[in-house]
N, C-alpha and C positions, 0 to 999 in steps of 0.2 A: 504494502500498499503505500507504504516513506518514500517507495523505488520509484513508480507511478507518477504519485504528486509530483516528485523532482524533477522528473523529464518532463510532464506538461507544464513547472516553470519554466521550462528549461527555452522550450518550443513558441512558445507564446512568444510575441516583440509588443505587450503592450506596455506603453511609459503612460507616462501625465499627458493631460490637456497642460493645455500652453495661460488657462485660465486657472485651473490650479496652482501652476511655478506664479501668475502675478500678484496671486496671494501671497501667498511665501513668502514672495519677494516681498510685498508689501509690509507682512507682517512682520520682516524680518528687520526691515530697516523703524519701524519705530521702534521697534525692542535696542537695536542699536542707539539710534534717539535717545533714549530714556538713560540707558546707558550713560552714554557722552554726557548728558544733561547732570546727570550725578557725578559724574567725576570733575564741571567744570564747576558747581556747588565746591565740590572737595577741594578745588584748586581756590577757590578763591578766600576760602573759611578757614583754610592751614593759613595764614601769616599773622589771623587772628588769632588761633590755638596757639601758636607756636611763641607769640607776644604771650599768652595766660601766662603758661610757665616759667616765663625768663623770668615776669615780674614776680610773679610768687617765689618759685628757685631766689632772687635776689633779696627779698625781700626776707625771708624765712631767711639768710644765712648772715644775713647785717642784725636782721629780728638775734639770732643767737650770740652775735658776738657783741654785741650791747647789753646783754642779760650775765653772759660770763663775765663782763669788764665787771660788770656789776656787782655781782652774786659777793664777788673778794671784798668789797669794803669795809671797813669796820665803821665805819658809820655814815649815814646814807639822810638824805633829806631829798622829800619828796610830792615836790606837784603835780596838780591833776597831766601837765604836760613837757614836765622836768624834774631831772635826775639831778641831783650833784653827791654825789662821793666820797667820800676819802680812803684812798687807797694803797699801800705800800706797795712800789714795783719796783728792784731790785735795794731795797732795804732806803729807799727814798722814801716822803708823804709828797701821795700828790692826789691832787682834789678833778676830779673825770666830771663835767657837767652834758648832759644830753638833752640839747633842748631843743622842744617840736612844736615849741611856744610862738614860733614868726607866723606873720600876718601869711590869709589861705593865698594865692594865685588861681586864680580858675578854679576856687575850692582844695587844693592842694597846697597845706604844707611840705617844710622841709623838716629832719631832723637834724641837727649839728652836736658835733663831738666836740669838746672840746678841753685844755690837759690847760694845766697850772704847776707844777711844779714841777720838778727831773728835769725835762729835755720838752720842755710843749713844743707841739710843732704850730703847723697849720690849723685851722676851726676844719674839719671835715664833715660834711655833706653823707650820714650815713644812712640816712630813707630818704628819695626823695620828691618820694611821693605820698605821703600820709590824707586820709583822707577822711581824719573823725572829725566828727563830726564836735560843737564844744563840749555836748553834754556827753560825751563817749571819753575819757581823757585815756590819754595812752598808759599812762602809771596811775595806780591808785597800792595801796601799804597797809598791811595790816599793824596795827602794833600791841604792843604788851606791857604791860608797866614790872617795874623789876622790882627789890623787897624797899628800897626806898621810896618807891613811889614815882617814880621818873620813867615818862612814857619812850619806846624804843621802839623803830619798825625791827620785825622779824620776817617778815614778804613780805616781796612788793610781785602785782602784777603789772605783765605787760599785756596790753591788745593793742595791736595796729592791723588799720583796713586802709587796703592799698588800692586806689583800680584793677582791675581785673585786663583793663590795656594797654598796661604798663608806658613805651614811653608811646605812644600811637595818640593821634588825634581822636584818629574814631576808631570804634572796634564797637565789643562788649561795657553796656553802665553798669556791669556787676562790681561790687568788691568783694576784694578776697580776706577775711579776719582770723589773720595771725594772732596768737591766744598763747602767751607763755607765764612764765612767773616762778620767784626762785627764792628760796630761803636764803636767808648773810649768814654763811658758815662761820667769820670770822665775830659774829656781836655775843653770841653768848659765852665766849671767851671774856669777856672786857663786864659783861654785867653778872 
């Protein structure tokens, strides 16, 4: 039976009609157009996605550097947009200030690091684009009283909002919130 079916198929010379072939060609053209449209959308959105990744990574790196340096403080003063810390670097007392309280330009502030004592260098912009509203401070502190009733800071929370568009003038309107914090590791020895 299978042999008879096979020989019959080999003898027949039927094919596809012109109409059937045209319908298939039109269908394939639509499928190809859809695939190319998706590729075009992906190509256009790739720079914004790449910039978002860079904005998150750069802000996270700078926030980690800032919290690592402030964690080593033996005294710290916290304001909503400013942290001033007394740090020992190479047995030299240094005052490090992270000031994020500048006037917003286009809704964005800069966070600037400055240093007094030791070998002070120029002020450096560590976070060039902070979108924190006035109601969302960058720094908040938890305090506790020692045996003499004097309050001192034990924990500092840092909260930074950065635009997801990064350095681009156009792009996503979303903000990325980076939340970090640290206990001052040298404070218990002094109180």
